[in-house]
N, C-alpha and C positions, 0 to 999 in steps of 0.2 A: 319540625320542634313546638314542642305541647306550646299551649298559653301559659302567661303565669296565672300564679294560685298564690290568695292571698287568706292568711290564714288568722282565725279572730279569738280571741280567748278572751273569758270575763273571769275576774279574780277579784278576792280580798285574805290577805293572810293567808299567803300560799307559798312563802318562800320557801318549805321544806319540799315542796314540789316543784315550783317554778323551773329550776334549770333543767330537771330531766323533760319536760315537758319540750320548754323551747328546743332542747339539743334535740330530740323527737323529730321535728317539723323546722331546723334549722335548713334546711333546701328548699324550703318554699321562697321565692320569690319578695313575700312581705309578710311579718307576722305584727297583728293589731291588736294590743290587751289594755283590755278598758279592765281598770282597779277602780274598787268602789270604797275607799279610803282604806286601806292597808298603815296598821301601826309597824310593819315588821319590815322585813325587805324585799320583800314582793316587787315592788316596783325597780328598784334600784337593779337588782339579780337582770328584769326584763330588760332593762335598756343596756346593761352592759353586755347583754346577750346583741344586741340588734336590732329589739323590737322597739318600735313607736309604740309610746305607751301614753293615755288617754286616760283622765282622773272625771271618772262621771258619778254620781252619786247612783244610789241602788235604788231600780224601780221596780225588781221583783225580777224571776227568771227571765222569764217571755221580751219583755220589755229591754230589758238590758243587752238581751242577745242578739235581738233585732239593732238595736245601737250600733255593739259592736261591728254586723255586721254592715252596717251602711256607710262605716268608715274605711271599707275594704274598696282599694281603688282597683284590684282584676277583676280579668273577668271570670273568672270562677275562686268561688268561697270554701274554704274547708274550717269546720264547727268544733273545736274541743273545749275538753274540762283540764284545767289545770291537773287533776288527778289523773289524765288519760296522757295514754304512750302512742304513737303512729309506731309500728313495728316496720322492719325494713320491708317484709312481706307487702303490707299496704302499703308502703310509699310506691315501690315497686307498681302494684296496681294501680296504684295515682297516677303516675307518670305514665304509664302504656297507655290508660285508659281516654287521659285531655290530649291523646297526641290525635287522636281520632273520636272525638266522642259520640256517644252515637244516644245519649239520653240528656233530657236539664240537669237531672239529678241522680245519687248516688246511697244505697244505704251500705254500711259498712257491720262491719260484726263487732261486736264488743264482750270481751273476754274477763271477767273480773276477778281479780287476786285477793283473799280470802281468810286470816286466819292461817296463813302459811300455805296457801296453796290455790290453784286456777279453780274456780268454781264451773261445773259443766252442764249443771243442771237446774232443776226450779224454774224454770224461764230465764233465769241468767245467761242464759248462753242458746244459741247464739246472740238475741235481744239485737235483731240490728235496726239499725236508726237512720236516718237520712241526715248524713254529715256533712256532705258534697254536693255543690249545685253552681250551678252558674247564675251570671251575677243577674238579681232582677226573677227567677223565675223560682227562688224562695223565700217561706218568708215565715219567721217563728211564730208558734200557733200552742193551742191547748189548754190548759190551767197549769196552774203556779203549783206544785213544782215539776208538775211531770208534763214537761213542754215537748214538743215534737215540729218538725218542719212540713209546715205545707207548701205541696209542691205544685206549679202550674206548668203540665207537660208529663211527660214519660221519667219511670224510676228506675234504675239497672241497680247492679249489685258488683261491690269489689271483691276481690279475693285478698285475703290477710286479715287478721285482728287488730282490733283499735282495744289494748289493753287497757283495763281499768282497776286502780289501784283503790278501787271503793272506799272501804273503811281500813283504818289504822290498825284498831281491835274492836273488842267487842263495846266498849266505852263507847266510843268512836259509832259507833254502830247508833248505840241506846241515845247517844245527844243529835242525831242526825235525825231521829225520830219523833224525840220530842219538837225540833224545829219544824220538822216538814210537815207533820201530822197537825199541827199551829196553822200553816199558811194553808194545806187542804182544807181542814175547817171550815177558814175564813172563807174560801171559795166558795164551798158549798154554800153555806150561810147566805154570800152574796148573789146566789144562783139561786134562791130558792127552798136548795135541800132540806129534807126535816131528817132528822134522827129517830129510830125506834128502838122498843126494847128488842125486837128482833135484830135489830144492828147491831147493837152488844153483844147480846146472846149468843144467835146463831153466828153470823159473820166469822169473829175471830175462831173456834174452833174447825169451820169449814174451811179458811184458809189457811190453815193449818196440815187438813190432813190433803186440802187439792197440792201445797208443794210437798209434801212429805210422799205422798204415794202417787198423784197423779202424774207429778212433775219432776217424779224421781229425786227428791231433794237426797234420801236416803242413801244414795249412792254416792254421795258426797261427802258421807263420814260423819265425825262430832260437825267440822262447819256445816251440813246441809240442816242439822239436827235445830241448830241456834239460825239459822236462815228462816227454817219454817216455824220458829218459835217467836223471835222477832217480828215476823210480819205479820202474824197473827196479833202481837200486841200492837203494831201499828195500827192496823185496824179499828181494832180497841181503841185505841187512842184519837182517833184521828173521829171517831162517831161519839166519844165520850166527853170529849170538844166540842164538837158541834149540838151534842145535846144540853150542855152545859149553856151553851152560847142564848143556844131557843128562851132559857129562862130568864137571862139578866138584858133583852135585848139587843146578845153579840157586840156586847162590852167588852168583854172578854179578850184574851191574848192581844 
């Protein structure tokens, strides 16, 4: 028999996603949901599905995810977001691997759904991330909101995809860029990074061309063009906000 598995999910106002996310991991022995002040039915839906729900003030992506992982009792932890779904193939791979684990952690391929199609280029796929690790072997790190799991030990790869319903529509995409670019600008400012003219003038078009040509987003049709364009805008927004912060002593955002 495989060891028990704990699933960690952080969330806020994810009522539209929570039911499907929880259903995709209902086979796990424990589900820990850390809610940071939802005003919708997120917490109630999670409790009704049998999850253990904890209220915890938002501390940023990294600290919040580390808090959630720290509440898990199982010897293995699987971390997913509320807008992600564990596919049957991935579930089978997890259960098979945990019967005789060869590694301390495992990467998972994420397949993103955007503008009514699966996106398979521009660096969005396979987008392998460490999401499964042995208790004590992994800890979230990186910088907000681009977090990643640092692992003490060897890392393997699981079969099957983690489905990621990344944006509801273009409006949601742009709102996310507005929020994340502020977070990233703050992080860069705190780390002493300075924005320069070439960051604003050269980086956005280079990112657009990299996504469209080198990473083949053109093969994803119009959604690929949108992704290349919004990726360029995201870079511009991040450095423009950092530039502005430099001139007001980091008081903005």
